[in-house]
C-alpha positions in Angstrom: 2.8 -22.0 -2.5 0.3 -19.9 -0.5 0.8 -16.3 -0.9 1.8 -15.4 2.7 4.0 -18.4 3.2 6.0 -17.3 0.4 6.3 -13.7 1.5 7.1 -15.1 5.0 9.9 -17.0 3.5 11.3 -13.7 1.8 11.3 -11.7 4.9 12.3 -14.2 7.6 15.6 -13.6 9.0 16.3 -10.3 7.2 16.2 -8.3 10.4 13.5 -5.8 9.1 11.9 -3.3 11.3 8.3 -2.2 10.9 6.8 0.9 12.7 3.5 0.8 14.4 2.5 4.2 15.5 -0.8 2.9 17.1 0.8 0.5 19.6 -2.0 0.9 22.2 -4.6 -0.6 19.9 -5.5 -4.2 20.7 -5.4 -5.3 17.1 -1.9 -3.8 16.6 -0.6 -5.4 19.8 -1.9 -8.9 18.9 -0.5 -8.7 15.4 2.9 -7.3 16.4 3.2 -10.1 19.1 2.7 -12.7 16.3 5.0 -11.1 13.9 7.7 -11.0 16.7 7.0 -14.4 17.8 7.2 -15.8 14.3 10.6 -14.2 13.9 9.4 -12.2 10.8 10.1 -8.5 11.9 11.0 -6.4 15.0 8.0 -4.3 15.9 8.7 -0.7 16.6 6.2 1.1 18.9 6.0 4.9 19.6 5.3 6.2 23.0 6.3 6.5 26.6 8.5 3.5 27.0 7.3 2.7 30.6 3.6 3.0 29.6 4.0 0.9 26.3 6.1 -1.7 28.2 3.4 -1.9 31.0 0.7 -2.2 28.2 2.5 -5.1 26.7 2.9 -6.9 29.9 -0.7 -6.5 31.0 -1.8 -8.2 27.8 0.5 -11.0 28.4 3.1 -9.9 25.8 6.8 -10.3 26.4 8.2 -6.8 25.5 11.6 -8.5 24.6 12.2 -8.2 20.9 10.1 -5.0 20.5 11.8 -1.5 20.2 10.1 1.5 21.7 10.8 5.2 20.9 9.5 8.0 22.9 9.3 11.4 20.9 9.4 13.3 24.3 12.5 11.6 25.4 14.5 10.5 22.4 18.2 10.9 22.0 17.8 11.4 18.3 15.1 13.9 18.4 17.4 17.0 17.7 18.9 15.1 14.8 15.4 14.1 13.5 14.4 17.9 13.8 17.1 19.2 11.8 16.6 16.5 9.1 12.9 17.2 9.0 13.4 20.8 8.6 16.1 20.2 5.8 13.6 17.6 4.1 10.9 20.3 4.1 13.0 22.9 2.5 12.1 25.7 4.6 8.4 25.0 4.7 8.5 24.4 8.5 10.5 26.0 11.2 12.5 24.3 13.9 9.7 24.8 16.4 7.0 23.6 14.0 9.1 20.4 13.2 9.4 19.7 16.8 5.8 19.9 17.4 4.9 17.7 14.4 7.3 15.1 15.4 5.6 14.6 18.6 2.8 13.2 16.2 3.3 9.5 16.1 2.7 9.2 12.5 5.3 12.0 11.8 7.8 10.5 14.2 7.3 7.0 12.8 7.7 8.2 9.1 11.0 9.9 10.1 12.3 6.6 11.6 11.6 5.1 8.0 13.2 8.0 6.2 16.2 7.9 8.4 16.6 4.2 7.8 16.2 3.4 11.5 13.1 1.4 10.4 12.2 -0.4 7.0 8.4 0.5 6.9 5.5 1.7 8.8 1.9 0.5 9.1 -0.7 2.9 10.4 -4.4 3.7 9.9 -6.1 1.5 12.4 -7.3 4.5 14.4 -6.0 7.3 12.1 -7.4 8.4 8.9 -5.7 7.8 5.5 -4.8 11.6 5.4 -3.2 11.3 8.6 -1.1 8.3 7.5 -0.3 9.6 3.9 0.4 13.1 4.6 3.7 12.7 6.6 4.7 9.9 4.0 4.3 12.5 1.1 6.0 15.3 3.1 9.0 13.2 4.1 9.5 10.0 2.2 8.1 11.4 -1.1 7.6 9.7 -4.3 10.0 7.5 -6.3 11.9 9.2 -9.2 9.7 9.7 -12.1 6.7 8.9 -10.1 4.3 11.9 -9.6 1.6 10.3 -7.5 0.9 8.1 -4.7 -1.9 5.4 -5.1 -3.6 2.7 -3.1 -4.0 -0.8 -4.4 -5.7 -4.0 -2.9 -4.6 -7.5 -3.4 -7.7 -9.7 -3.7 -7.2 -13.3 -2.8 -9.7 -16.2 -3.0 -9.5 -20.0 -3.0 -7.6 -22.7 -1.6 -3.9 -21.9 -1.5 -4.8 -18.4 -2.8 -5.0 -19.8 -6.3 -6.9 -16.6 -7.4 -4.8 -13.4 -7.0 -5.7 -10.1 -8.5 -4.6 -6.5 -8.0 -7.2 -3.6 -7.7 -6.0 -0.1 -8.1 -6.7 2.8 -7.2 -9.2 2.2 -4.7 -8.1 4.5 -2.0 -6.1 7.7 -2.8 -6.7 9.5 -6.1 -10.4 10.7 -6.3 -10.7 11.4 -10.2 -7.2 10.7 -11.7 -6.2 12.6 -14.9 -4.6 10.4 -17.7 -0.8 10.8 -16.4 -1.9 10.0 -13.0 -3.9 6.9 -14.3 -0.9 5.8 -16.1 1.3 6.1 -12.9 -1.4 4.0 -11.1 -1.2 1.2 -13.8 2.7 1.0 -13.8 2.8 0.9 -10.1 0.1 -1.7 -9.8 2.1 -3.8 -12.2 5.1 -3.5 -9.9 2.9 -4.4 -7.0 1.6 -7.5 -8.8 5.3 -8.6 -9.5 5.9 -8.5 -5.6 3.3 -11.2 -5.3 4.7 -13.4 -8.1 1.7 -12.3 -10.3 2.8 -11.8 -13.9 1.0 -8.6 -14.5 -1.5 -8.2 -17.4 -3.1 -4.9 -16.9 -6.5 -4.0 -17.9 -7.6 0.0 -18.0 -11.2 -0.5 -17.0 -14.1 1.7 -18.4 -17.8 1.3 -19.4 -16.5 1.1 -23.0 -14.5 -1.3 -24.8 -12.4 -0.3 -27.8 -14.6 2.7 -28.7 -18.0 1.2 -27.9 -18.7 4.3 -25.8 -18.1 7.8 -26.0 -17.3 10.4 -23.3 -14.5 12.4 -21.6 -14.0 9.6 -19.1 -13.4 7.1 -21.8 -10.9 9.5 -23.4 -9.1 9.8 -20.2 -8.6 6.0 -20.0 -7.5 5.8 -23.5 -4.8 8.5 -23.0 -3.7 6.9 -19.9 -3.3 3.6 -21.7 -1.2 5.3 -24.4 1.0 7.0 -21.8 1.7 3.9 -20.0 2.5 1.9 -23.1 4.9 4.5 -24.5 6.8 4.8 -21.3 6.8 1.1 -20.2 6.5 -1.0 -23.3 7.6 -4.1 -21.4 4.3 -4.1 -19.4 1.5 -5.9 -20.9 -1.4 -3.3 -20.7 -4.4 -2.6 -22.7 -7.5 -0.5 -22.6 -10.1 0.8 -22.5 -11.7 -2.4 -21.6 -15.0 -3.3 -19.8 -14.7 -5.7 -16.9 -16.2 -8.6 -18.7 -13.8 -8.1 -21.8 -10.9 -7.8 -19.5 -11.8 -11.1 -17.6 -13.9 -13.5 -19.7 -12.1 -15.0 -22.6 -15.3 -15.7 -24.6 -16.3 -12.0 -24.1 -12.9 -10.9 -25.1 -12.8 -12.8 -28.4 -16.0 -10.8 -29.2 -15.3 -7.4 -27.9 -11.4 -7.0 -28.3 -10.1 -10.0 -30.4 -6.8 -8.3 -31.1 -6.0 -7.5 -27.3 -3.2 -9.5 -25.7 -4.7 -8.5 -22.3 -8.4 -9.0 -22.6 -9.7 -12.2 -21.1 -6.4 -12.7 -19.3 -6.2 -9.6 -17.0 -5.0 -9.8 -13.5 -4.4 -6.2 -12.6 -7.4 -4.0 -12.8 -7.2 -0.2 -13.0 -10.3 1.6 -12.2 -10.9 4.9 -13.9 -11.7 6.8 -10.6 -11.8 6.0 -6.8 -15.5 5.8 -6.7 -15.6 2.8 -9.0 -12.5 1.3 -7.5 -13.8 1.4 -4.0 -17.3 0.1 -4.9 -15.5 -2.6 -7.1 -13.3 -4.1 -4.4 -16.0 -4.2 -1.7 -18.4 -5.9 -4.1 -15.7 -8.5 -4.9 -15.0 -8.8 -1.1 -18.7 -9.0 0.2 -20.2 -10.9 -2.7 -17.2 -12.8 -4.2 -15.8 -13.8 -0.9 -12.5 -12.4 -1.8 -10.1 -11.3 1.0 -9.1 -7.7 0.3 -5.7 -7.0 1.7 -4.6 -3.3 1.7 -4.7 -0.5 0.9 -1.0 -0.9 -0.2 0.4 2.5 -0.9 2.4 2.5 -4.2 4.9 5.0 -5.5 6.9 6.1 -2.3 10.4 5.9 -1.8 9.9 3.6 1.1 6.9 1.5 2.2 4.0 3.0 4.3 0.9 1.1 4.5 -2.6 2.4 5.5 -4.9 0.0 7.3 -8.7 0.5 7.3 -10.1 1.4 10.6 -12.4 -1.6 10.2 -9.5 -4.0 10.0 -8.9 -6.9 12.3 -5.7 -8.4 13.9 -5.3 -10.6 11.0 -5.4 -7.7 8.5 -2.7 -6.0 10.5 -0.6 -9.2 10.5 -0.8 -9.6 6.8 -0.4 -6.0 5.8 2.8 -5.8 8.0 4.2 -8.8 6.0 3.4 -7.1 2.7 5.2 -3.9 3.9 8.1 -5.9 5.1 8.4 -7.5 1.7 8.2 -4.2 -0.2 11.1 -3.1 2.0 13.2 -5.9 0.2 12.7 -4.3 -3.2 
């Protein structure tokens, strides 16, 4: 079954609510309208109720089925302020909290934290930092997870018969070994969400000691840590991409590996190679790059690219809703 048809079946009828802090953006409006019309989620917008409603109507969108919260006139605002101050453990005052909660990303993140909504999609007009910062401060990472990372699902072919996970392509600039291990484990979990049986390759310019450098050592150590903590995950490294992906090359370069030549989850050694890698696959390989999907958080928050289109918003919202079911 095509990937998004499968995800739609999973989330349909579950009553999931996804926050869109950027409800005035045409791409967000179009995607939210489709998601609502398809009966997949209830879109939650943030802003002045009258203004948001008029914007929806002016674009030919029936506001029925949408929820709208106005930070400036919200009956929950005092409770949200108290909860935020408590969550930040004295790092912000009540007045600072009130000011921050006027920001739609902070307000939306609090809706998710307080389980008023199930997830959030932002980033169409905000930077990654604007989306991630409130999530790190309020939702925070899952127990045992020290870092948040960003993965892309790469899809190509009829019925999405080619599906891969690329991580981290968005958050951690130069991860150390424990962070890289975290990324590998989180990416394996993301793969399982999309019905991919994860076989994780820790990528490098070296395969099994063919190259020597501190960067290679970092990948080797990360592989060791991930294997020790999660022996149930098929993971191996360090592997060059051809050894990870091409069976004939794998037989030559890493004949004893259970992952080489069969990998479907690719962990890049740093954000530079990850970002370049997914964009090469997207532009030269005609893969659809969906994401980044933020991994490791206690509740799903997704970060759009500012170059995204309506279809990207639609699909990332579906992924976010599916994450909320975990």
